[in-house]
N, C-alpha and C positions, 0 to 999 in steps of 0.2 A: 440443563436438561432440555432436550429438543421438544419443539411443539409438534406432536404427532396427531393432530386433529385435522381431518380432511375438510373439504368445503361444507359438508353436511354436518360437521361437528361430531362425527363418529370417531371414537378413540381407537387408535391403532398402535398398540404397545410396541410392536416390532418395527413399525415404520415401513412395512413391506408394500403398502399401497402406494406410498410416495415413490419408492424405488421402482415399482412396476410402472407407474405413470411416467417416470423419467425415461425408462427403457422404451416404452411405447412411443413417447414423443420423439425420442432420438432415432427410432428404427427407420422411418422413411428416408432419412438422410443417408443411412448406410446402404439402403436398398438401391439407391440410384447408381452407386458405383459398382454394385455386385454383378449386373448382367454382363459386363465386359469380360470378366474372368470366370464365368460360370462353367465354361466348357472344359477347363483344365481338370478340376476335381472329378467331373463326371467321367472323363476318359480314364482317369486313374482308378475309379471305382469299377468300371467295366473291365479293365485289364486285370484288376485284382480278383474279380469274380471268375474270369476265364482261367486265370492261373489256379485258383482254388479248385475248379471243376477238373482241370487237367491233373492236379495232384491227387485228388480223390479217385479219379479214374485209374491212375497209375497204381495207387495202393491197392485198389480193388482187383486190378488185373494181376498184380503180384500175389495177392492173397489167394486168388482162385486158381492160379495156374500151378 
């Protein structure tokens, strides 16, 4: 059985506090590599939104004409 007590002695039956702390402690390392590739997904998101607006406009135009 795992020791699920934090530094203050609070019992955490799911162990989620330890998992969250591990995630938070690991997050700054992954953020350092992220800025180099951040423009790629943003361009894809903008292109997807433009495509969605064009499709909705085309459907509205066909429905109203």
